[in-house]
N, C-alpha and C positions, 0 to 999 in steps of 0.2 A: 532487787535483782537476784535471780537464782544463778548460782555459779555452776560452771561445768564441773564434771566429776571424772576422775581418771581411776582406773583399776589399780589397786595396790600391787597386784601380781604383775601387771604390765610395767610398772615402774621398776620393779625388781628385775624383770626380764631384760630391760634396757640398761641395767646398772653399769655395764662397762662403758656405755656411751655417755653416761653422766660422769663417770670417773675420769674419762679422758677429755672431758669438757666439750665433747661433740654436741651433747644435749645440755643446754643451759637452763631450760625451764621445763616444767611438767607438760606444757602444751606441746612440746616436741614429741613426747610419747603419745599424747592424745591425738595429735595430727595423723601420725602413721596408722594408728589404730582406727581412727575415723575413716580415713581414705579406704582402708581395706574393708571396713564394714559397709560403707556406702556403696562401694564398687560391687560388692557381692550381695548387697541387700540383707546382710546379717545384722540383726539387732539382738541385744540381750539385756534384760532387766537385771540390775544388781542392787544389793542392799547397801545402805550407807556404810556399814561396817567393812564392806569389801572394797570400798572406794575412798579416795581422798578428794576433798573439796579443792578446787582450783580457784580460778578467777571468773568473773562474770562478763568478761569482754575478750575480744580476740587481741592478744598481745602482738607486738612486733616480733618477727616480720610477718605474722599472719593477718594483721589488721588490714593490709592492702588487699588481701584475697578473701576477706570475710564474706563479701557478697557472693563470690563464686562458691565458697564452701556452703553457704546457706542455700544457694541455688542447687547444688548437688544433693543436699539434704532434702529439699522440697521435691526434686525430681524423683528421688528414691521413695519418698513418702507417697507421692501420687501414684507411682507404679505399684507400691504395696497395696494401696486402696483400690487399684484397678481403674483409676480415673484417667480419662483422656481430656486433653485441653479443650475440646469442643463442649464439654459439660461445664460451661462457664460458672454457673451458679454454685454448683457443688464444689468445683475446684476452689472458687473464691471462699466459700464457707470453710473448707478444710484448711486452706492456707491461713485464713484469719485466726484459726486456733493455734497456729504455730509461729506466725510472724507478727512482729510489732515494730512499726516503722520508727517509733521514737525511742527505741531501746538501743543501748550501746552495742549489743551483740545481734540486733535485728530480730530477736526471738522472744516469744512469750515464755512464761515459766514452763508451760507444757512443752513448748518447742525445745527449750534447753534440755529437758529431760529426755525427749525423743532423740535429739541430736547426740546426747551422751550415750544413749543405748546403741547407736551405730558404732561408737568408739569401743564400747564394751564387747559387742559382737565381733568387731574387727580384730580385737586382740585374739579371740578364738581362731580367727582366720590366720593370723600371723603364726600361731602355734601349729596350724595345719601346714602352712607354707614352708616353715623353716624347721630343720632338724634340731637346731641349737640356737641359743640366744645370740644376738649380734655382738661381735667383738670390735668391729670398726665400722664407722659410718659409711665410708666409701664402699666397702664390700656389701654392706646391708642395703644401701641405696640401689646399687646395681642389681642385686638379687630381687629386691622389692619391685623395681621397675619391670623386670622380666615377668615376675609373677602377676603383677597388675596388668601388664599388656596382654598376657595370656588370658587372664580373666575377662578383660574387656573385649577381646576378640571372640570369646565364646558367647557374649551377651547379645550382640547384634546379629 
């Protein structure tokens, strides 16, 4: 199983939230980066030396939402490829490259790599959205939601 990867500079950016125990696991950082990336369609390939290996499954509390996260990922990928759901054969072919039903994270090795690229690109988005790194989770979440809502209202 291929593990998810988080950017080292993202972990450093969120360091105050680790310090005050708001973030307990690296997946907390990965999650916010992924959501920003998938919402904006921003991906970025990163080298192994610029990232840290995490785990190869969705930890709690993210496990319960893993299928939703994978669904957001697939939707973004289909949009990037310019596919519409009526192109059933091609959609199935592309999804088969990314999803594996018997995997603990529901993804193929290629799928994990692409999924992580949204988190890597999402961190770039966070740097654009915020003037400074987060100091408190409550403030960050409120600002993140406002930025995300504004982004999503521009999409449709």
